C-alpha positions as CSV (number, residue, x, y, z in Angstrom):
1,M,56.0,-36.7,2.3
2,D,57.0,-35.1,-0.9
3,V,54.7,-32.1,-1.1
4,E,55.1,-31.9,-4.9
5,N,53.8,-35.3,-5.8
6,G,52.3,-36.7,-2.6
7,A,54.8,-39.6,-2.3
8,V,55.3,-40.9,1.2
9,L,59.1,-40.8,1.9
10,H,59.2,-42.2,5.4
11,Q,56.6,-43.6,7.7
12,M,56.3,-44.9,11.3
13,S,53.4,-45.6,13.6
14,I,52.8,-46.3,17.3
15,P,49.7,-47.2,19.3
16,T,47.6,-44.1,20.3
17,L,47.1,-45.2,23.9
18,A,44.3,-42.7,24.1
19,R,43.1,-43.9,27.5
20,E,46.2,-42.5,29.1
21,G,44.8,-39.0,28.6
22,H,45.7,-36.1,26.3
23,D,48.9,-35.1,28.0
24,S,50.4,-38.5,27.5
25,V,49.2,-38.8,24.0
26,M,50.7,-35.4,23.1
27,K,54.0,-36.5,24.6
28,H,54.0,-39.7,22.5
29,M,53.1,-37.7,19.4
30,A,56.0,-35.3,19.9
31,D,58.4,-38.2,20.6
32,L,57.2,-39.9,17.4
33,F,57.8,-36.8,15.3
34,L,61.3,-36.5,16.5
35,R,62.0,-40.2,15.9
36,V,60.7,-40.0,12.3
37,I,63.0,-37.1,11.6
38,Q,66.0,-38.9,13.1
39,S,65.2,-42.2,11.4
40,A,64.9,-40.4,8.0
41,G,68.4,-39.1,8.5
42,M,67.4,-35.5,8.6
43,N,67.9,-32.7,11.1
44,K,65.2,-30.5,12.6
45,E,66.5,-27.6,10.5
46,D,65.5,-29.5,7.4
47,I,61.8,-29.6,8.5
48,G,59.5,-26.7,7.6
49,G,56.9,-27.7,10.1
50,I,54.5,-30.4,11.4
51,G,51.0,-30.9,10.1
52,I,48.6,-32.7,12.4
53,G,45.3,-34.3,11.3
54,V,42.9,-34.3,14.2
55,P,39.7,-36.4,14.4
56,G,37.5,-33.8,15.8
57,V,36.5,-30.1,16.2
58,L,39.2,-27.5,16.3
59,D,39.8,-23.9,16.9
60,L,42.2,-23.3,14.1
61,K,43.2,-19.7,15.2
62,K,44.1,-20.8,18.7
63,G,45.5,-24.2,17.7
64,E,43.2,-25.9,20.2
65,V,41.3,-29.2,20.1
66,L,37.7,-28.5,21.2
67,F,36.0,-31.9,20.9
68,L,37.1,-35.4,20.0
69,P,33.9,-37.5,20.0
70,N,35.6,-40.9,19.7
71,L,38.6,-40.5,22.1
72,P,38.4,-40.8,25.9
73,G,38.0,-37.4,27.7
74,T,36.9,-35.7,24.5
75,W,39.9,-33.2,24.7
76,P,38.1,-29.9,25.5
77,H,40.2,-26.9,24.8
78,V,43.5,-28.9,24.7
79,P,46.4,-26.7,23.3
80,L,47.7,-29.3,20.9
81,Q,49.5,-27.0,18.6
82,A,51.4,-25.1,21.3
83,T,52.2,-28.3,23.1
84,I,53.7,-30.0,20.0
85,E,55.7,-26.8,19.1
86,R,57.1,-26.7,22.7
87,R,58.0,-30.3,22.8
88,T,59.6,-30.5,19.3
89,G,60.9,-27.0,18.7
90,L,59.2,-27.0,15.3
91,P,56.2,-25.0,14.0
92,A,53.0,-27.0,13.9
93,R,49.5,-26.6,12.3
94,L,46.3,-28.4,12.9
95,L,43.5,-29.5,10.5
96,N,40.7,-31.9,10.9
97,D,41.9,-35.4,9.8
98,V,39.4,-35.9,7.0
99,R,39.7,-32.4,5.7
100,S,43.4,-33.3,5.4
101,I,42.5,-36.5,3.6
102,T,40.2,-34.6,1.3
103,Y,42.9,-32.1,0.4
104,G,45.3,-35.0,-0.3
105,E,42.9,-36.8,-2.5
106,W,42.2,-33.6,-4.4
107,R,45.9,-32.8,-4.9
108,F,47.3,-36.3,-5.4
109,G,44.6,-38.9,-5.5
110,A,41.1,-39.7,-6.7
111,G,40.1,-36.0,-7.0
112,R,43.1,-34.9,-9.0
113,G,42.0,-32.8,-12.0
114,V,38.5,-31.9,-10.8
115,D,37.3,-28.8,-9.0
116,T,34.6,-30.3,-6.7
117,I,34.8,-33.4,-4.6
118,A,33.2,-34.9,-1.5
119,V,35.0,-37.4,0.7
120,L,33.6,-39.8,3.4
121,A,36.1,-41.6,5.6
122,I,34.6,-44.6,7.3
123,G,36.3,-46.0,10.4
124,T,35.7,-45.6,14.2
125,G,33.6,-42.6,13.1
126,I,32.6,-41.2,9.7
127,G,34.5,-38.0,8.8
128,G,33.9,-35.8,5.8
129,G,35.4,-33.2,3.6
130,L,34.6,-31.0,0.6
131,V,36.6,-29.2,-2.1
132,I,34.3,-26.8,-3.9
133,N,35.3,-24.9,-7.0
134,G,39.0,-25.7,-6.3
135,Q,39.0,-24.6,-2.7
136,L,39.1,-26.8,0.4
137,H,35.9,-25.9,2.2
138,L,36.5,-25.2,5.9
139,G,33.5,-23.1,7.0
140,I,33.3,-21.5,10.4
141,G,36.4,-22.5,12.4
142,G,37.2,-25.4,10.1
143,T,33.9,-27.3,10.9
144,G,32.6,-27.3,7.3
145,G,32.3,-30.7,5.6
146,E,31.3,-32.9,8.6
147,L,29.4,-35.1,6.3
148,G,29.3,-38.0,8.7
149,H,27.2,-36.0,11.1
150,T,24.4,-35.1,8.7
151,T,21.1,-36.4,10.1
152,I,19.7,-39.5,8.5
153,D,16.9,-39.9,11.0
154,F,16.2,-37.3,13.7
155,N,14.4,-40.0,15.7
156,G,17.5,-42.2,15.4
157,P,20.1,-43.4,18.0
158,R,22.3,-40.9,19.8
159,C,25.7,-40.3,18.1
160,G,29.0,-39.7,19.9
161,C,28.8,-36.0,18.9
162,G,25.6,-35.6,21.0
163,N,23.2,-35.4,18.0
164,Y,20.6,-38.0,17.2
165,G,20.4,-40.0,13.9
166,C,23.8,-39.1,12.4
167,L,25.2,-41.2,9.5
168,E,28.0,-42.1,11.9
169,A,25.5,-43.8,14.2
170,Y,24.3,-46.0,11.4
171,A,27.3,-46.8,9.2
172,S,30.6,-46.4,11.1
173,G,32.7,-49.4,12.2
174,P,31.2,-49.5,15.7
175,A,27.7,-49.2,14.3
176,I,28.3,-52.2,12.0
177,A,29.8,-54.2,14.8
178,A,26.8,-53.3,17.0
179,M,24.4,-54.7,14.4
180,G,26.3,-58.0,14.4
181,M,26.3,-58.1,18.2
182,K,22.5,-57.6,18.2
183,A,22.0,-60.4,15.7
184,V,24.0,-62.9,17.8
185,S,22.4,-61.8,21.1
186,Q,18.9,-62.2,19.5
187,G,19.8,-65.8,18.5
188,L,19.5,-65.2,14.8
189,T,20.9,-67.9,12.5
190,T,24.2,-66.4,11.3
191,R,27.8,-67.4,10.7
192,I,28.8,-64.5,12.9
193,S,28.0,-66.6,15.9
194,E,30.2,-69.4,14.7
195,I,33.2,-67.2,13.6
196,C,33.2,-65.2,16.9
197,E,32.7,-68.4,18.9
198,Y,29.7,-66.8,20.6
199,D,32.0,-64.1,22.2
200,L,30.4,-60.7,21.5
201,N,33.6,-59.0,22.3
202,R,35.2,-60.6,19.2
203,I,32.7,-59.2,16.7
204,T,34.2,-56.5,14.5
205,P,33.3,-55.1,11.0
206,E,36.0,-57.3,9.6
207,L,34.5,-60.4,11.1
208,I,31.1,-59.6,9.8
209,A,32.6,-59.0,6.3
210,Q,34.2,-62.4,6.6
211,A,30.8,-63.9,7.3
212,A,29.2,-62.0,4.5
213,L,31.8,-63.3,2.0
214,T,30.7,-66.8,2.9
215,G,27.2,-66.0,1.9
216,D,25.7,-65.3,5.3
217,E,22.5,-63.5,4.8
218,I,22.5,-61.6,8.1
219,S,26.0,-60.3,7.5
220,K,25.1,-59.2,4.0
221,D,22.0,-57.4,5.2
222,I,24.1,-55.5,7.8
223,Y,26.4,-54.2,5.1
224,E,23.6,-53.5,2.7
225,R,21.9,-51.4,5.4
226,A,25.1,-49.5,6.1
227,G,25.5,-48.9,2.4
228,F,21.9,-47.7,2.2
229,Y,22.5,-45.0,4.8
230,L,25.8,-44.0,3.0
231,G,23.8,-43.8,-0.2
232,I,21.3,-41.4,1.4
233,T,24.1,-39.1,2.5
234,A,25.8,-39.3,-0.9
235,A,22.5,-38.4,-2.7
236,N,22.0,-35.4,-0.4
237,I,25.6,-34.2,-1.1
238,C,25.0,-34.4,-4.8
239,V,21.7,-32.5,-4.5
240,A,23.5,-29.8,-2.4
241,L,26.6,-29.4,-4.5
242,G,25.3,-30.3,-8.0
243,P,28.6,-31.4,-9.4
244,P,28.7,-32.7,-13.1
245,P,28.7,-36.5,-13.4
246,Y,32.3,-36.6,-14.4
247,H,33.2,-34.9,-11.1
248,Y,32.1,-37.8,-9.0
249,C,35.0,-39.7,-7.3
C-alpha cells in the first residue's frame, strides 16, 4: 500500500485455515507476506515493516494476542509479533483489525477531513473503532473502541466475548443467519426455506438478503431488526461523543 494516498499496490489472499491452530496460521501468514513481497518484485530490504490487523484483544507492548472470540482456540497469549518477525526477518506491529480500518477510513476514506469518527465493521463479529479530536483512540492496551461489544440488552444472549446482550450477538453475520435458521425451523412461511432447499446449513446472511430483495417479509424483518440494534448503538455513540452533524460518516 502507498502510505501517502492509501492506494493498494499489490494484493494476495489465502484461506485462513483457522481450525489448524495458531502455529499453523502464523506459518501461513509469514509465508504469505514473503510471497507478496516476491510477487511485487521487491526485496525484503525495500520493506519497512509488516502491519497486522488482528480481530481480537491484544497486548500491544508485548506483541501478543490475548483473545480472539471468533477463531478456534481463542489464541490466549500467542506471541504473534515475535513469531512473524522470526519467520520473515522483518519488523512487525500489531493493531486490532477494526482500529486499523478506522485509521484507514480517517486518513484515506469516508472520514477524511474530519476530526471525530466512529466505525462499525459488520461481519463474523462486529468490530469498532474511534478517532476522537484527530487521534485514533486506543484506550487501555488498545481495547478502546470495541463498539460491537456495547450491551444492547443485559438479559440478552451470550456473546462470543463472554458477555451477554452485546450488539454482536444481535446484528453480526452469524446472528442474522441464526434468525433465518430459527424462522425455517419454526415452519414460518418464508422464501428462505425455498432458497436454501430446507437445508439449514445453507442459510447465510447473503441468502437471507436475497430472499428479502424478492419481498419476503420474514427476511426483511430480520434485517430490520439487525438495523434497529445497530441504530441503538449508533445513537449511543452520538450521545457519548457529541460530534457535529457534518462529522457523521
